[in-house]
C-alpha positions, 0 to 999 in steps of 0.5 A: 644357566637361566641367571641373566648374565651380567657384565663384569663392569656391572657387578663391581659398580653395583657392589661398591655403591651399596653402603652408601646408598643404605647410610643416605636413606637412613639419614633421610629417614631419620630427618623426617620423623624429627621433623614430624615429632616438632611439627605435633608438639608445636601443634599440640600447643595451638588447641589447648584452653587458652588459645583464641577463638576463631575470629567471626565475620562481621553482620557487613562482611556477610551482608557483603559476600552472600555465601554461607560461613563455613564455620556454621555448616561444621560446628552443627552437630546435626548437619547432615549432607544436604546442608553442604550443597550450598552451590544452588545459593551461588547466582546463575550466570545467564547470557542476557538475550541481544536486543533486537531492533525494530524496523523503524518506518520512516515516513517522509514529511509531506509526502503527497503519496500519503499525505490525502491531500495529493492526487496524481495524474499523468502529464502528456509527457509521459510524467507523474505529477502530484496536484494538489486537491482543491478544498474548495471543490465538491467531492465525490461521496460514493463508496465504492466497497459498495460497487458491483462488477456482474458480467463486465457491468459496474452496479452501484448499491446502498442498503443491499439496493441497486441505485446506479444504471447500466449504459454505453456510448456509441458512434458511427464507429461501430456501424449498424447495431442492434438496440433491442438485443443491446436493451436485452443485454441489460444495458439502461442508456445510451449516449450517441454521439452527435458529431465532430469538429475536425481536430486539425480542420474545424470543419463541423460535421454530423455522425452518420448514424446519429439520427438511426441511433437515436431513433432505433434506441429509443424505440427499443426502450432505451433512455437515450443522451447525446455527446459532441466532440468539441476542438473549438478554439473560441468561445464562438466555436463553442456555441457553435458546437452547442447551437448544431447539437440543438438544431439536430436533436429537433424531434427527438425526446432526450432523457440522459444530458448533452455532453461536450466532449473535448480533449487531446489526439492521439499521434497528432497534434490537435486544435485545442492546443492552440489554446494553450491557458487554462483559463480559456479552455474554460471560458470556451467549456462554459460556454458551450454548457450554458449554450445546451442548458439555456436550451432546456438540455441537462449540460454535462462535461465530459472528460478525463482525469488529467484533463479535468484536473490540469487542463480546465478549471473546475472551480468555474464549472461546479454548477455542471455535472462530470461524466468522468473517463478512467478505465481503471476498476476503481476511479481515483478522480477526488471531485464530484461526478455522476457518470463513469466510463470505466471501460472501453473494451467489453462485449454487448449483445449487439454490437459487433466489436467491443463496447465503451460501458458507462455507469450513472450513479442517477436516474436522468430520466426522472430529472 
């Protein structure tokens, strides 16, 4: 019952093939044994004394591959397992780091913004322009790292000592001013407007508060200078303006300079636009300053950077001081100047609105 049942055809096939398979196995085994005997016989002759020694590599071959000879390692009876550890003799392939490129800084040749020979101005049409700095005009020597702003008052120090003076400029626009409060608020000098020439009509006008401002500022102990808004279009008109100032200064003690302020006007056409040539505007300016100087006062030219650089020829006016108007933390006007108007939005005690702030790098009261 436990014997596996086989089909009749399967029993007959196995019984018929059994003698043939046995005979084939015997023949194959006999053949293999014969081959082994032959191989052993042949190899025994190769190891007899007349056999040739193994070929030894030449020095050139050794030097060429740089690896140890296997015969030398195996033939040494004193070799230890460590002697066969020759893997560290093979060069280790390392990945070369990819070169990193250093960013290249491209400096354009003759770039006016970096060559130190140009200064930037803003033209009236809003376009910026780099203008060559004249090598013939005297440059200022201020070290602006010594410039300190304290409570909106610019002060300049040399060797730890303050050598500058704080000032304001005023006109009838500020109306009544309490100059005693102004003095107590740390102001040293005040520039008072004498008058102006109408930029449209050309009519000469005296500032409504001129006399009162000069008198009360002097009484408060402030040093006083004056300025005039010019719209002269001829040398004769410039001289006329200067003489008007001289007449109105009679009886007053003026310590600070008398300034000529000529400029265009915002949102309208000014008379001075009729004077197209730079040389003509320069002659008009010089006549004004010369007339003031002949009367015994210290003349000074007021202007912003654009006016001083582009509108007049400062090489013809090197004998006169400059009152620079540039409302920023550090002026970049390259030439010599002695006064600087740096802001028009500072609060000063005694003035109801904002004040125009100035710094003088010299004490004109001592000149």
